[in-house]
N, C-alpha and C positions, 0 to 999 in steps of 0.2 A: 702517635705517637709515644709508649706507656711505659713504664722504668716501674726498679723494682730498688726502697730503698734499704738494709738493715744493718748493725752493726758490725764492724772485723772482729771475725773467730781469732782469738786467739791461738797463736805457733802452738802446733802438738809437737814440735820436736827442742820447742824450750820455755823455760819455767819462766821467760820474763811474761808481764802482759803489755809489753809497748805498745800502743797504736792501734790499743780495743776499744780505746773511749772515742774511735771517729766512725761520725756515719757515713755512708758509701751511696753512693746513686748507680746505679747500672740502668743502661739502658737494655729491654731485649728486643731478641733478633728480628730486620723486618722484612726477610729471605730466611728461606734452609739453604744452610754449607751446603755446595756439591761436589762431588768427586775431582779436581782437574787431573781429564787422561791423560797429561804426561806420568805424572811426580802420581798419581793416588792419594794427595790433600787435599785435606780436606777446604774450601771456605768456600764467600763470598762477597758481593761487593758493597755491602753494608758496613760501611767504618765506620759507625754513632757502640758497635757490638766493643770496636776498642777504648770507647770512652768510661775512662770512669770516676767523676767529682766527688770529692773529700768533704766533709762538712763537721765542725766539730760537735755540733747537737743534731738533734734532730728535725727538729722546730725550726733551721735553718736550711735545715736539707725539702721541705715541703715545702719550704714559704718557695725555695727556687722553681718548683718542677711547678709550682700554682704560679709563679711568676710566668714562669714557659708554654706552662698548659700543656704542660706534661704528664700526665693519666700516672702517678706513681700510686702503688700497695708499699705501704710496711709491712716488711716483717720482724716479730719482734722478738729480741733474744732473748730464747732460753735461761729461766731463772741457774743458776750453779749452787745444786745440791753435794754438799761436803759428807765424806763419810767420813766420819772421825774413826782413826781404829791404834788403838797401844801396842805395842811393841808383844807386849803380854801376847797377842791374841796369832800369831806367827809358833805359837807352842800348844796349841790347845785341841 
């Protein structure tokens, strides 16, 4: 059983930063998805893909994974580079 731990990204549709400090543990798929013969929708019997565990910090997520023997890998949060621009730059 393996999983990935990452920090929730900021919602691109809103300017707020709510819930971006949460760390999420998601399980990797155990089997490939198969198309349903009747409807054509993709699905599988793996129910762990539906589970998202939320933690307040990375250390608690790693402790949970270690406690239950989950091989977890941490995806680092990319640094945010602010590009400071002045209103006058629109007229150059």
